[in-house]
C-alpha positions in Angstrom: 64.5 -83.1 -91.5 63.4 -82.4 -87.9 62.0 -84.4 -85.1 59.9 -83.4 -82.1 60.5 -84.9 -78.7 58.3 -84.8 -75.7 60.3 -83.7 -72.6 58.5 -84.5 -69.4 59.5 -82.2 -66.5 58.2 -82.6 -63.0 58.5 -80.0 -60.4 57.9 -81.0 -56.8 57.1 -78.2 -54.5 56.8 -78.7 -50.7 54.4 -76.2 -49.2 54.3 -77.8 -45.8 54.0 -75.7 -42.7 53.6 -76.3 -39.0 50.3 -75.8 -37.1 50.4 -75.3 -33.4 47.3 -76.4 -31.6 46.7 -75.7 -27.9 45.4 -73.4 -25.3 46.5 -69.9 -24.3 48.7 -69.4 -27.5 48.1 -65.6 -27.9 51.2 -64.7 -25.8 53.5 -67.0 -27.8 52.0 -65.7 -31.1 52.8 -62.1 -30.0 56.3 -63.2 -29.0 56.8 -64.9 -32.3 55.6 -61.9 -34.2 58.0 -59.6 -32.2 60.8 -62.0 -33.1 60.1 -61.7 -36.8 57.9 -64.8 -37.5 56.5 -63.0 -40.6 59.4 -60.9 -41.9 58.5 -57.9 -43.8 54.9 -57.8 -42.7 53.6 -54.5 -41.5 49.9 -55.2 -41.1 47.9 -58.3 -40.1 44.4 -59.5 -40.8 42.3 -61.7 -38.6 39.7 -63.5 -40.6 36.9 -65.3 -38.7 33.2 -65.9 -38.5 30.6 -64.4 -36.3 30.7 -67.4 -33.8 34.5 -67.2 -33.2 34.8 -63.4 -33.5 33.8 -62.6 -29.9 35.6 -65.6 -28.4 39.0 -65.1 -30.1 38.9 -62.5 -32.9 38.2 -59.4 -30.9 40.5 -60.3 -28.0 43.3 -61.1 -30.5 42.7 -57.9 -32.3 42.9 -55.9 -29.1 46.1 -57.7 -28.1 47.8 -57.1 -31.4 47.0 -53.4 -31.4 48.1 -53.1 -27.7 51.4 -54.7 -28.7 51.9 -52.1 -31.4 50.9 -54.1 -34.5 48.6 -52.8 -37.2 45.7 -55.2 -37.5 42.1 -55.5 -38.8 39.4 -58.0 -38.2 37.2 -59.4 -40.9 34.2 -61.3 -39.8 31.7 -63.2 -41.9 28.3 -64.8 -40.9 28.8 -68.3 -39.4 27.7 -71.2 -41.5 28.4 -72.9 -44.8 26.7 -70.2 -46.9 29.6 -67.8 -46.1 31.9 -69.7 -48.5 31.9 -66.8 -50.9 31.1 -66.5 -54.6 
């Protein structure tokens, strides 16, 4: 004779992370990357929309490359319709 038992398992995962909001943060980002903020990364992607691209995307891409990082910029048309498939 056998019995079946229901074993309830709950796994709690904390995916919390910090977000820094402010002005003139590019220099601290570069410093953090040089200090190993993202260990093991060899290339970075900037993902933005066409409104933000000239304001922050292009300047950040130029700065990352000037500092010796490999980086690419991916820009999508601004607006809700650019949410993807």
